PDB file with one MODEL, atoms N, CA, C and O in Angstrom:
MODEL        1
ATOM      1  N   MET A   1      -6.910 148.137 -88.749  1.00  0.00           N
ATOM      2  CA  MET A   1      -8.229 147.537 -88.741  1.00  0.00           C
ATOM      3  C   MET A   1      -8.807 147.635 -90.148  1.00  0.00           C
ATOM      4  O   MET A   1      -8.659 148.646 -90.833  1.00  0.00           O
ATOM      5  N   ARG A   2      -9.445 146.597 -90.544  1.00  0.00           N
ATOM      6  CA  ARG A   2     -10.107 146.579 -91.835  1.00  0.00           C
ATOM      7  C   ARG A   2     -11.594 146.807 -91.597  1.00  0.00           C
ATOM      8  O   ARG A   2     -12.184 146.208 -90.697  1.00  0.00           O
ATOM      9  N   ILE A   3     -12.201 147.679 -92.410  1.00  0.00           N
ATOM     10  CA  ILE A   3     -13.620 148.004 -92.258  1.00  0.00           C
ATOM     11  C   ILE A   3     -14.354 147.626 -93.538  1.00  0.00           C
ATOM     12  O   ILE A   3     -13.900 147.921 -94.644  1.00  0.00           O
ATOM     13  N   ASN A   4     -15.488 146.972 -93.368  1.00  0.00           N
ATOM     14  CA  ASN A   4     -16.355 146.633 -94.488  1.00  0.00           C
ATOM     15  C   ASN A   4     -17.682 147.330 -94.222  1.00  0.00           C
ATOM     16  O   ASN A   4     -18.343 147.040 -93.225  1.00  0.00           O
ATOM     17  N   ALA A   5     -18.081 148.244 -95.101  1.00  0.00           N
ATOM     18  CA  ALA A   5     -19.296 149.016 -94.859  1.00  0.00           C
ATOM     19  C   ALA A   5     -20.209 148.973 -96.076  1.00  0.00           C
ATOM     20  O   ALA A   5     -19.751 148.942 -97.218  1.00  0.00           O
ATOM     21  N   ARG A   6     -21.503 148.973 -95.809  1.00  0.00           N
ATOM     22  CA  ARG A   6     -22.491 149.056 -96.883  1.00  0.00           C
ATOM     23  C   ARG A   6     -22.977 150.498 -96.945  1.00  0.00           C
ATOM     24  O   ARG A   6     -23.359 151.079 -95.929  1.00  0.00           O
ATOM     25  N   LEU A   7     -22.960 151.063 -98.135  1.00  0.00           N
ATOM     26  CA  LEU A   7     -23.416 152.436 -98.328  1.00  0.00           C
ATOM     27  C   LEU A   7     -24.562 152.446 -99.328  1.00  0.00           C
ATOM     28  O   LEU A   7     -24.510 151.767-100.354  1.00  0.00           O
ATOM     29  N   ASP A   8     -25.600 153.225 -99.019  1.00  0.00           N
ATOM     30  CA  ASP A   8     -26.667 153.364-100.007  1.00  0.00           C
ATOM     31  C   ASP A   8     -26.204 154.319-101.109  1.00  0.00           C
ATOM     32  O   ASP A   8     -25.131 154.915-101.014  1.00  0.00           O
ATOM     33  N   ASP A   9     -27.010 154.454-102.140  1.00  0.00           N
ATOM     34  CA  ASP A   9     -26.613 155.224-103.325  1.00  0.00           C
ATOM     35  C   ASP A   9     -26.224 156.662-102.999  1.00  0.00           C
ATOM     36  O   ASP A   9     -25.289 157.203-103.590  1.00  0.00           O
ATOM     37  N   GLU A  10     -26.934 157.276-102.070  1.00  0.00           N
ATOM     38  CA  GLU A  10     -26.639 158.672-101.701  1.00  0.00           C
ATOM     39  C   GLU A  10     -25.205 158.811-101.185  1.00  0.00           C
ATOM     40  O   GLU A  10     -24.486 159.732-101.571  1.00  0.00           O
ATOM     41  N   TYR A  11     -24.803 157.898-100.316  1.00  0.00           N
ATOM     42  CA  TYR A  11     -23.461 157.977 -99.743  1.00  0.00           C
ATOM     43  C   TYR A  11     -22.384 157.551-100.736  1.00  0.00           C
ATOM     44  O   TYR A  11     -21.254 158.036-100.677  1.00  0.00           O
ATOM     45  N   VAL A  12     -22.729 156.657-101.636  1.00  0.00           N
ATOM     46  CA  VAL A  12     -21.781 156.287-102.690  1.00  0.00           C
ATOM     47  C   VAL A  12     -21.484 157.505-103.553  1.00  0.00           C
ATOM     48  O   VAL A  12     -20.329 157.764-103.890  1.00  0.00           O
ATOM     49  N   LEU A  13     -22.531 158.258-103.913  1.00  0.00           N
ATOM     50  CA  LEU A  13     -22.337 159.475-104.706  1.00  0.00           C
ATOM     51  C   LEU A  13     -21.487 160.491-103.950  1.00  0.00           C
ATOM     52  O   LEU A  13     -20.597 161.116-104.527  1.00  0.00           O
ATOM     53  N   LYS A  14     -21.764 160.651-102.669  1.00  0.00           N
ATOM     54  CA  LYS A  14     -20.984 161.598-101.861  1.00  0.00           C
ATOM     55  C   LYS A  14     -19.522 161.172-101.776  1.00  0.00           C
ATOM     56  O   LYS A  14     -18.615 161.993-101.911  1.00  0.00           O
ATOM     57  N   LEU A  15     -19.307 159.889-101.551  1.00  0.00           N
ATOM     58  CA  LEU A  15     -17.940 159.384-101.451  1.00  0.00           C
ATOM     59  C   LEU A  15     -17.197 159.541-102.780  1.00  0.00           C
ATOM     60  O   LEU A  15     -16.038 159.955-102.800  1.00  0.00           O
ATOM     61  N   ASN A  16     -17.856 159.217-103.871  1.00  0.00           N
ATOM     62  CA  ASN A  16     -17.233 159.385-105.184  1.00  0.00           C
ATOM     63  C   ASN A  16     -16.912 160.850-105.459  1.00  0.00           C
ATOM     64  O   ASN A  16     -15.855 161.171-106.002  1.00  0.00           O
ATOM     65  N   TYR A  17     -17.825 161.730-105.083  1.00  0.00           N
ATOM     66  CA  TYR A  17     -17.596 163.165-105.270  1.00  0.00           C
ATOM     67  C   TYR A  17     -16.361 163.616-104.481  1.00  0.00           C
ATOM     68  O   TYR A  17     -15.502 164.324-105.007  1.00  0.00           O
ATOM     69  N   LEU A  18     -16.285 163.201-103.230  1.00  0.00           N
ATOM     70  CA  LEU A  18     -15.136 163.574-102.400  1.00  0.00           C
ATOM     71  C   LEU A  18     -13.832 163.022-102.968  1.00  0.00           C
ATOM     72  O   LEU A  18     -12.802 163.695-102.931  1.00  0.00           O
ATOM     73  N   GLN A  19     -13.876 161.818-103.486  1.00  0.00           N
ATOM     74  CA  GLN A  19     -12.664 161.243-104.086  1.00  0.00           C
ATOM     75  C   GLN A  19     -12.211 162.062-105.295  1.00  0.00           C
ATOM     76  O   GLN A  19     -11.024 162.352-105.448  1.00  0.00           O
ATOM     77  N   ARG A  20     -13.160 162.430-106.146  1.00  0.00           N
ATOM     78  CA  ARG A  20     -12.801 163.216-107.333  1.00  0.00           C
ATOM     79  C   ARG A  20     -12.280 164.595-106.952  1.00  0.00           C
ATOM     80  O   ARG A  20     -11.292 165.066-107.516  1.00  0.00           O
ATOM     81  N   GLN A  21     -12.944 165.246-105.993  1.00  0.00           N
ATOM     82  CA  GLN A  21     -12.577 166.616-105.631  1.00  0.00           C
ATOM     83  C   GLN A  21     -11.261 166.696-104.862  1.00  0.00           C
ATOM     84  O   GLN A  21     -10.495 167.645-105.028  1.00  0.00           O
ATOM     85  N   THR A  22     -11.008 165.711-104.033  1.00  0.00           N
ATOM     86  CA  THR A  22      -9.818 165.771-103.171  1.00  0.00           C
ATOM     87  C   THR A  22      -8.666 164.910-103.675  1.00  0.00           C
ATOM     88  O   THR A  22      -7.527 165.060-103.233  1.00  0.00           O
ATOM     89  N   GLU A  23      -8.972 164.008-104.603  1.00  0.00           N
ATOM     90  CA  GLU A  23      -7.979 163.046-105.093  1.00  0.00           C
ATOM     91  C   GLU A  23      -7.389 162.215-103.949  1.00  0.00           C
ATOM     92  O   GLU A  23      -6.212 161.856-103.961  1.00  0.00           O
ATOM     93  N   LYS A  24      -8.229 161.926-102.977  1.00  0.00           N
ATOM     94  CA  LYS A  24      -7.819 161.098-101.846  1.00  0.00           C
ATOM     95  C   LYS A  24      -8.480 159.729-101.960  1.00  0.00           C
ATOM     96  O   LYS A  24      -9.501 159.567-102.629  1.00  0.00           O
ATOM     97  N   SER A  25      -7.879 158.758-101.296  1.00  0.00           N
ATOM     98  CA  SER A  25      -8.439 157.405-101.299  1.00  0.00           C
ATOM     99  C   SER A  25      -9.622 157.330-100.337  1.00  0.00           C
ATOM    100  O   SER A  25      -9.831 158.212 -99.504  1.00  0.00           O
ATOM    101  N   VAL A  26     -10.384 156.254-100.478  1.00  0.00           N
ATOM    102  CA  VAL A  26     -11.508 156.023 -99.563  1.00  0.00           C
ATOM    103  C   VAL A  26     -10.996 155.969 -98.127  1.00  0.00           C
ATOM    104  O   VAL A  26     -11.618 156.531 -97.225  1.00  0.00           O
ATOM    105  N   THR A  27      -9.884 155.307 -97.913  1.00  0.00           N
ATOM    106  CA  THR A  27      -9.301 155.211 -96.572  1.00  0.00           C
ATOM    107  C   THR A  27      -8.990 156.590 -96.010  1.00  0.00           C
ATOM    108  O   THR A  27      -9.299 156.874 -94.853  1.00  0.00           O
ATOM    109  N   GLU A  28      -8.382 157.444 -96.817  1.00  0.00           N
ATOM    110  CA  GLU A  28      -8.041 158.793 -96.350  1.00  0.00           C
ATOM    111  C   GLU A  28      -9.295 159.606 -96.031  1.00  0.00           C
ATOM    112  O   GLU A  28      -9.333 160.336 -95.041  1.00  0.00           O
ATOM    113  N   ILE A  29     -10.316 159.476 -96.874  1.00  0.00           N
ATOM    114  CA  ILE A  29     -11.568 160.212 -96.644  1.00  0.00           C
ATOM    115  C   ILE A  29     -12.234 159.741 -95.358  1.00  0.00           C
ATOM    116  O   ILE A  29     -12.724 160.558 -94.578  1.00  0.00           O
ATOM    117  N   ILE A  30     -12.256 158.439 -95.130  1.00  0.00           N
ATOM    118  CA  ILE A  30     -12.851 157.910 -93.895  1.00  0.00           C
ATOM    119  C   ILE A  30     -12.063 158.378 -92.678  1.00  0.00           C
ATOM    120  O   ILE A  30     -12.656 158.737 -91.660  1.00  0.00           O
ATOM    121  N   LYS A  31     -10.745 158.379 -92.770  1.00  0.00           N
ATOM    122  CA  LYS A  31      -9.929 158.863 -91.650  1.00  0.00           C
ATOM    123  C   LYS A  31     -10.220 160.330 -91.354  1.00  0.00           C
ATOM    124  O   LYS A  31     -10.357 160.719 -90.194  1.00  0.00           O
ATOM    125  N   LEU A  32     -10.314 161.147 -92.409  1.00  0.00           N
ATOM    126  CA  LEU A  32     -10.612 162.573 -92.216  1.00  0.00           C
ATOM    127  C   LEU A  32     -12.001 162.770 -91.612  1.00  0.00           C
ATOM    128  O   LEU A  32     -12.195 163.614 -90.737  1.00  0.00           O
ATOM    129  N   ALA A  33     -12.966 161.981 -92.091  1.00  0.00           N
ATOM    130  CA  ALA A  33     -14.325 162.079 -91.552  1.00  0.00           C
ATOM    131  C   ALA A  33     -14.352 161.681 -90.081  1.00  0.00           C
ATOM    132  O   ALA A  33     -15.021 162.328 -89.275  1.00  0.00           O
ATOM    133  N   LEU A  34     -13.632 160.622 -89.728  1.00  0.00           N
ATOM    134  CA  LEU A  34     -13.562 160.201 -88.328  1.00  0.00           C
ATOM    135  C   LEU A  34     -12.880 161.247 -87.461  1.00  0.00           C
ATOM    136  O   LEU A  34     -13.316 161.513 -86.340  1.00  0.00           O
ATOM    137  N   ASP A  35     -11.807 161.844 -87.979  1.00  0.00           N
ATOM    138  CA  ASP A  35     -11.126 162.908 -87.232  1.00  0.00           C
ATOM    139  C   ASP A  35     -12.059 164.084 -86.975  1.00  0.00           C
ATOM    140  O   ASP A  35     -12.102 164.618 -85.867  1.00  0.00           O
ATOM    141  N   ALA A  36     -12.809 164.487 -88.005  1.00  0.00           N
ATOM    142  CA  ALA A  36     -13.729 165.622 -87.864  1.00  0.00           C
ATOM    143  C   ALA A  36     -14.834 165.298 -86.860  1.00  0.00           C
ATOM    144  O   ALA A  36     -15.163 166.127 -86.011  1.00  0.00           O
ATOM    145  N   TYR A  37     -15.400 164.115 -86.952  1.00  0.00           N
ATOM    146  CA  TYR A  37     -16.465 163.714 -86.034  1.00  0.00           C
ATOM    147  C   TYR A  37     -15.939 163.589 -84.609  1.00  0.00           C
ATOM    148  O   TYR A  37     -16.608 163.994 -83.658  1.00  0.00           O
ATOM    149  N   TYR A  38     -14.749 163.033 -84.462  1.00  0.00           N
ATOM    150  CA  TYR A  38     -14.138 162.894 -83.141  1.00  0.00           C
ATOM    151  C   TYR A  38     -13.910 164.263 -82.509  1.00  0.00           C
ATOM    152  O   TYR A  38     -14.200 164.455 -81.328  1.00  0.00           O
ATOM    153  N   GLN A  39     -13.397 165.210 -83.278  1.00  0.00           N
ATOM    154  CA  GLN A  39     -13.152 166.553 -82.754  1.00  0.00           C
ATOM    155  C   GLN A  39     -14.456 167.209 -82.308  1.00  0.00           C
ATOM    156  O   GLN A  39     -14.508 167.854 -81.261  1.00  0.00           O
ATOM    157  N   GLU A  40     -15.496 167.042 -83.103  1.00  0.00           N
ATOM    158  CA  GLU A  40     -16.801 167.609 -82.750  1.00  0.00           C
ATOM    159  C   GLU A  40     -17.318 166.996 -81.453  1.00  0.00           C
ATOM    160  O   GLU A  40     -17.811 167.707 -80.577  1.00  0.00           O
ATOM    161  N   PHE A  41     -17.207 165.694 -81.336  1.00  0.00           N
ATOM    162  CA  PHE A  41     -17.703 164.988 -80.163  1.00  0.00           C
ATOM    163  C   PHE A  41     -16.854 165.278 -78.936  1.00  0.00           C
ATOM    164  O   PHE A  41     -17.389 165.472 -77.844  1.00  0.00           O
ATOM    165  N   ALA A  42     -15.552 165.309 -79.102  1.00  0.00           N
ATOM    166  CA  ALA A  42     -14.636 165.505 -77.973  1.00  0.00           C
ATOM    167  C   ALA A  42     -14.775 166.895 -77.370  1.00  0.00           C
ATOM    168  O   ALA A  42     -14.480 167.084 -76.190  1.00  0.00           O
ATOM    169  N   GLN A  43     -15.216 167.868 -78.156  1.00  0.00           N
ATOM    170  CA  GLN A  43     -15.346 169.233 -77.657  1.00  0.00           C
ATOM    171  C   GLN A  43     -16.631 169.437 -76.867  1.00  0.00           C
ATOM    172  O   GLN A  43     -16.763 170.426 -76.145  1.00  0.00           O
ATOM    173  N   GLN A  44     -17.576 168.516 -76.994  1.00  0.00           N
ATOM    174  CA  GLN A  44     -18.837 168.648 -76.273  1.00  0.00           C
ATOM    175  C   GLN A  44     -18.618 168.309 -74.802  1.00  0.00           C
ATOM    176  O   GLN A  44     -17.901 167.367 -74.464  1.00  0.00           O
ATOM    177  N   LYS A  45     -19.242 169.088 -73.947  1.00  0.00           N
ATOM    178  CA  LYS A  45     -19.150 168.822 -72.517  1.00  0.00           C
ATOM    179  C   LYS A  45     -20.471 168.235 -72.032  1.00  0.00           C
ATOM    180  O   LYS A  45     -21.542 168.545 -72.554  1.00  0.00           O
ATOM    181  N   HIS A  46     -20.368 167.402 -71.048  1.00  0.00           N
ATOM    182  CA  HIS A  46     -21.555 166.836 -70.416  1.00  0.00           C
ATOM    183  C   HIS A  46     -22.280 167.967 -69.687  1.00  0.00           C
ATOM    184  O   HIS A  46     -21.631 168.829 -69.095  1.00  0.00           O
ATOM    185  N   PRO A  47     -23.612 167.977 -69.719  1.00  0.00           N
ATOM    186  CA  PRO A  47     -24.362 169.063 -69.069  1.00  0.00           C
ATOM    187  C   PRO A  47     -23.991 169.286 -67.601  1.00  0.00           C
ATOM    188  O   PRO A  47     -23.968 170.431 -67.148  1.00  0.00           O
ATOM    189  N   ILE A  48     -23.704 168.234 -66.857  1.00  0.00           N
ATOM    190  CA  ILE A  48     -23.341 168.411 -65.447  1.00  0.00           C
ATOM    191  C   ILE A  48     -22.005 169.129 -65.323  1.00  0.00           C
ATOM    192  O   ILE A  48     -21.801 169.899 -64.384  1.00  0.00           O
ATOM    193  N   ASP A  49     -21.089 168.885 -66.266  1.00  0.00           N
ATOM    194  CA  ASP A  49     -19.804 169.586 -66.252  1.00  0.00           C
ATOM    195  C   ASP A  49     -19.992 171.070 -66.550  1.00  0.00           C
ATOM    196  O   ASP A  49     -19.319 171.916 -65.962  1.00  0.00           O
ATOM    197  N   ILE A  50     -20.905 171.380 -67.461  1.00  0.00           N
ATOM    198  CA  ILE A  50     -21.190 172.783 -67.783  1.00  0.00           C
ATOM    199  C   ILE A  50     -21.739 173.493 -66.550  1.00  0.00           C
ATOM    200  O   ILE A  50     -21.317 174.604 -66.229  1.00  0.00           O
ATOM    201  N   LEU A  51     -22.678 172.853 -65.862  1.00  0.00           N
ATOM    202  CA  LEU A  51     -23.232 173.453 -64.641  1.00  0.00           C
ATOM    203  C   LEU A  51     -22.169 173.608 -63.563  1.00  0.00           C
ATOM    204  O   LEU A  51     -22.106 174.641 -62.896  1.00  0.00           O
ATOM    205  N   ALA A  52     -21.351 172.607 -63.391  1.00  0.00           N
ATOM    206  CA  ALA A  52     -20.307 172.675 -62.361  1.00  0.00           C
ATOM    207  C   ALA A  52     -19.320 173.793 -62.664  1.00  0.00           C
ATOM    208  O   ALA A  52     -18.909 174.521 -61.760  1.00  0.00           O
ATOM    209  N   ASP A  53     -18.938 173.932 -63.927  1.00  0.00           N
ATOM    210  CA  ASP A  53     -17.989 174.978 -64.316  1.00  0.00           C
ATOM    211  C   ASP A  53     -18.583 176.376 -64.203  1.00  0.00           C
ATOM    212  O   ASP A  53     -17.855 177.348 -64.000  1.00  0.00           O
ATOM    213  N   SER A  54     -19.908 176.481 -64.333  1.00  0.00           N
ATOM    214  CA  SER A  54     -20.550 177.796 -64.323  1.00  0.00           C
ATOM    215  C   SER A  54     -20.633 178.401 -62.922  1.00  0.00           C
ATOM    216  O   SER A  54     -20.831 179.608 -62.778  1.00  0.00           O
ATOM    217  N   GLY A  55     -20.484 177.577 -61.902  1.00  0.00           N
ATOM    218  CA  GLY A  55     -20.620 178.068 -60.538  1.00  0.00           C
ATOM    219  C   GLY A  55     -22.066 178.092 -60.068  1.00  0.00           C
ATOM    220  O   GLY A  55     -22.344 178.523 -58.949  1.00  0.00           O
ATOM    221  N   PHE A  56     -22.993 177.634 -60.907  1.00  0.00           N
ATOM    222  CA  PHE A  56     -24.407 177.648 -60.550  1.00  0.00           C
ATOM    223  C   PHE A  56     -24.710 176.671 -59.419  1.00  0.00           C
ATOM    224  O   PHE A  56     -25.485 176.978 -58.512  1.00  0.00           O
ATOM    225  N   ILE A  57     -24.094 175.494 -59.481  1.00  0.00           N
ATOM    226  CA  ILE A  57     -24.339 174.492 -58.444  1.00  0.00           C
ATOM    227  C   ILE A  57     -23.693 174.962 -57.148  1.00  0.00           C
ATOM    228  O   ILE A  57     -22.502 175.267 -57.103  1.00  0.00           O
ATOM    229  N   GLY A  58     -24.488 175.014 -56.115  1.00  0.00           N
ATOM    230  CA  GLY A  58     -23.984 175.406 -54.807  1.00  0.00           C
ATOM    231  C   GLY A  58     -23.949 176.902 -54.573  1.00  0.00           C
ATOM    232  O   GLY A  58     -23.408 177.349 -53.562  1.00  0.00           O
ATOM    233  N   CYS A  59     -24.515 177.694 -55.486  1.00  0.00           N
ATOM    234  CA  CYS A  59     -24.440 179.146 -55.314  1.00  0.00           C
ATOM    235  C   CYS A  59     -25.550 179.678 -54.409  1.00  0.00           C
ATOM    236  O   CYS A  59     -25.458 180.802 -53.916  1.00  0.00           O
ATOM    237  N   GLY A  60     -26.583 178.892 -54.190  1.00  0.00           N
ATOM    238  CA  GLY A  60     -27.690 179.352 -53.360  1.00  0.00           C
ATOM    239  C   GLY A  60     -27.486 178.993 -51.900  1.00  0.00           C
ATOM    240  O   GLY A  60     -26.713 178.100 -51.553  1.00  0.00           O
ATOM    241  N   GLU A  61     -28.199 179.713 -51.065  1.00  0.00           N
ATOM    242  CA  GLU A  61     -28.127 179.436 -49.636  1.00  0.00           C
ATOM    243  C   GLU A  61     -29.534 179.245 -49.098  1.00  0.00           C
ATOM    244  O   GLU A  61     -30.450 179.989 -49.447  1.00  0.00           O
ATOM    245  N   ALA A  62     -29.696 178.254 -48.254  1.00  0.00           N
ATOM    246  CA  ALA A  62     -30.987 177.993 -47.634  1.00  0.00           C
ATOM    247  C   ALA A  62     -30.772 177.044 -46.469  1.00  0.00           C
ATOM    248  O   ALA A  62     -29.713 176.433 -46.324  1.00  0.00           O
ATOM    249  N   GLY A  63     -31.788 176.938 -45.657  1.00  0.00           N
ATOM    250  CA  GLY A  63     -31.720 176.018 -44.537  1.00  0.00           C
ATOM    251  C   GLY A  63     -31.743 174.575 -45.010  1.00  0.00           C
ATOM    252  O   GLY A  63     -32.113 174.289 -46.148  1.00  0.00           O
ATOM    253  N   SER A  64     -31.352 173.684 -44.142  1.00  0.00           N
ATOM    254  CA  SER A  64     -31.298 172.269 -44.503  1.00  0.00           C
ATOM    255  C   SER A  64     -32.689 171.667 -44.694  1.00  0.00           C
ATOM    256  O   SER A  64     -32.813 170.568 -45.234  1.00  0.00           O
ATOM    257  N   HIS A  65     -33.721 172.360 -44.266  1.00  0.00           N
ATOM    258  CA  HIS A  65     -35.091 171.866 -44.365  1.00  0.00           C
ATOM    259  C   HIS A  65     -35.784 172.271 -45.671  1.00  0.00           C
ATOM    260  O   HIS A  65     -36.945 171.921 -45.878  1.00  0.00           O
ATOM    261  N   LEU A  66     -35.107 172.989 -46.537  1.00  0.00           N
ATOM    262  CA  LEU A  66     -35.747 173.542 -47.724  1.00  0.00           C
ATOM    263  C   LEU A  66     -36.377 172.469 -48.609  1.00  0.00           C
ATOM    264  O   LEU A  66     -37.424 172.713 -49.208  1.00  0.00           O
ATOM    265  N   SER A  67     -35.782 171.315 -48.703  1.00  0.00           N
ATOM    266  CA  SER A  67     -36.331 170.280 -49.588  1.00  0.00           C
ATOM    267  C   SER A  67     -37.704 169.802 -49.133  1.00  0.00           C
ATOM    268  O   SER A  67     -38.474 169.286 -49.944  1.00  0.00           O
ATOM    269  N   THR A  68     -38.023 169.961 -47.865  1.00  0.00           N
ATOM    270  CA  THR A  68     -39.341 169.549 -47.379  1.00  0.00           C
ATOM    271  C   THR A  68     -40.290 170.719 -47.184  1.00  0.00           C
ATOM    272  O   THR A  68     -41.507 170.543 -47.240  1.00  0.00           O
ATOM    273  N   ASP A  69     -39.748 171.917 -46.956  1.00  0.00           N
ATOM    274  CA  ASP A  69     -40.589 173.084 -46.677  1.00  0.00           C
ATOM    275  C   ASP A  69     -40.583 174.122 -47.798  1.00  0.00           C
ATOM    276  O   ASP A  69     -40.915 175.284 -47.566  1.00  0.00           O
ATOM    277  N   TYR A  70     -40.211 173.710 -49.006  1.00  0.00           N
ATOM    278  CA  TYR A  70     -40.045 174.696 -50.073  1.00  0.00           C
ATOM    279  C   TYR A  70     -41.338 175.428 -50.421  1.00  0.00           C
ATOM    280  O   TYR A  70     -41.294 176.601 -50.790  1.00  0.00           O
ATOM    281  N   LYS A  71     -42.490 174.760 -50.313  1.00  0.00           N
ATOM    282  CA  LYS A  71     -43.751 175.421 -50.669  1.00  0.00           C
ATOM    283  C   LYS A  71     -44.066 176.562 -49.706  1.00  0.00           C
ATOM    284  O   LYS A  71     -44.441 177.652 -50.137  1.00  0.00           O
ATOM    285  N   SER A  72     -43.917 176.318 -48.424  1.00  0.00           N
ATOM    286  CA  SER A  72     -44.204 177.385 -47.463  1.00  0.00           C
ATOM    287  C   SER A  72     -43.169 178.493 -47.564  1.00  0.00           C
ATOM    288  O   SER A  72     -43.504 179.665 -47.392  1.00  0.00           O
ATOM    289  N   GLU A  73     -41.906 178.141 -47.841  1.00  0.00           N
ATOM    290  CA  GLU A  73     -40.861 179.159 -48.019  1.00  0.00           C
ATOM    291  C   GLU A  73     -41.171 180.037 -49.225  1.00  0.00           C
ATOM    292  O   GLU A  73     -41.014 181.257 -49.166  1.00  0.00           O
ATOM    293  N   LEU A  74     -41.613 179.418 -50.322  1.00  0.00           N
ATOM    294  CA  LEU A  74     -41.956 180.175 -51.520  1.00  0.00           C
ATOM    295  C   LEU A  74     -43.163 181.068 -51.261  1.00  0.00           C
ATOM    296  O   LEU A  74     -43.181 182.228 -51.673  1.00  0.00           O
ATOM    297  N   THR A  75     -44.161 180.533 -50.585  1.00  0.00           N
ATOM    298  CA  THR A  75     -45.346 181.327 -50.254  1.00  0.00           C
ATOM    299  C   THR A  75     -44.968 182.533 -49.409  1.00  0.00           C
ATOM    300  O   THR A  75     -45.421 183.645 -49.679  1.00  0.00           O
ATOM    301  N   ASP A  76     -44.145 182.325 -48.391  1.00  0.00           N
ATOM    302  CA  ASP A  76     -43.702 183.435 -47.537  1.00  0.00           C
ATOM    303  C   ASP A  76     -42.932 184.472 -48.343  1.00  0.00           C
ATOM    304  O   ASP A  76     -43.121 185.674 -48.159  1.00  0.00           O
ATOM    305  N   SER A  77     -42.078 184.012 -49.222  1.00  0.00           N
ATOM    306  CA  SER A  77     -41.280 184.921 -50.039  1.00  0.00           C
ATOM    307  C   SER A  77     -42.165 185.756 -50.953  1.00  0.00           C
ATOM    308  O   SER A  77     -41.948 186.959 -51.100  1.00  0.00           O
ATOM    309  N   LEU A  78     -43.162 185.123 -51.568  1.00  0.00           N
ATOM    310  CA  LEU A  78     -44.072 185.854 -52.455  1.00  0.00           C
ATOM    311  C   LEU A  78     -44.947 186.827 -51.670  1.00  0.00           C
ATOM    312  O   LEU A  78     -45.242 187.923 -52.147  1.00  0.00           O
ATOM    313  N   GLU A  79     -45.361 186.431 -50.475  1.00  0.00           N
ATOM    314  CA  GLU A  79     -46.139 187.339 -49.632  1.00  0.00           C
ATOM    315  C   GLU A  79     -45.316 188.565 -49.260  1.00  0.00           C
ATOM    316  O   GLU A  79     -45.822 189.687 -49.285  1.00  0.00           O
ATOM    317  N   ASP A  80     -44.047 188.353 -48.915  1.00  0.00           N
ATOM    318  CA  ASP A  80     -43.168 189.476 -48.582  1.00  0.00           C
ATOM    319  C   ASP A  80     -42.963 190.391 -49.782  1.00  0.00           C
ATOM    320  O   ASP A  80     -42.948 191.615 -49.646  1.00  0.00           O
ATOM    321  N   LYS A  81     -42.808 189.798 -50.939  1.00  0.00           N
ATOM    322  CA  LYS A  81     -42.504 190.583 -52.133  1.00  0.00           C
ATOM    323  C   LYS A  81     -43.727 191.340 -52.644  1.00  0.00           C
ATOM    324  O   LYS A  81     -43.620 192.511 -53.009  1.00  0.00           O
ATOM    325  N   TYR A  82     -44.879 190.689 -52.676  1.00  0.00           N
ATOM    326  CA  TYR A  82     -46.059 191.287 -53.290  1.00  0.00           C
ATOM    327  C   TYR A  82     -47.142 191.676 -52.286  1.00  0.00           C
ATOM    328  O   TYR A  82     -48.175 192.220 -52.677  1.00  0.00           O
ATOM    329  N   GLY A  83     -46.924 191.408 -51.012  1.00  0.00           N
ATOM    330  CA  GLY A  83     -47.897 191.778 -49.994  1.00  0.00           C
ATOM    331  C   GLY A  83     -49.177 190.972 -50.069  1.00  0.00           C
ATOM    332  O   GLY A  83     -50.237 191.446 -49.660  1.00  0.00           O
ATOM    333  N   LEU A  84     -49.089 189.785 -50.576  1.00  0.00           N
ATOM    334  CA  LEU A  84     -50.271 188.939 -50.702  1.00  0.00           C
ATOM    335  C   LEU A  84     -50.397 188.057 -49.477  1.00  0.00           C
ATOM    336  O   LEU A  84     -49.397 187.624 -48.905  1.00  0.00           O
ATOM    337  N   THR A  85     -51.615 187.796 -49.083  1.00  0.00           N
ATOM    338  CA  THR A  85     -51.859 186.853 -47.987  1.00  0.00           C
ATOM    339  C   THR A  85     -52.944 185.896 -48.419  1.00  0.00           C
ATOM    340  O   THR A  85     -53.768 186.207 -49.279  1.00  0.00           O
ATOM    341  N   GLN A  86     -52.931 184.732 -47.812  1.00  0.00           N
ATOM    342  CA  GLN A  86     -53.940 183.727 -48.182  1.00  0.00           C
ATOM    343  C   GLN A  86     -55.182 183.905 -47.359  1.00  0.00           C
ATOM    344  O   GLN A  86     -56.144 183.155 -47.523  1.00  0.00           O
TER     345      GLN A  86
ENDMDL
END
């Protein structure tokens, strides 16, 4: 694949510096930069995968009604824990 890119002065200076320091061609520098970026990106996990791997999802237990009665369940739990009543 042939790539045509426009670089502002800052990136031209960086590219020239890398060419002088490494004695590599622009093509080689771009390939190395793409490899480095790809490795960084490929190692990142999606947040849902992190949660699934952690065992957090599905670790709790509750009745099937919790999604509708969570406020009263929380109130009861806090009353039991702290002895508070309304």
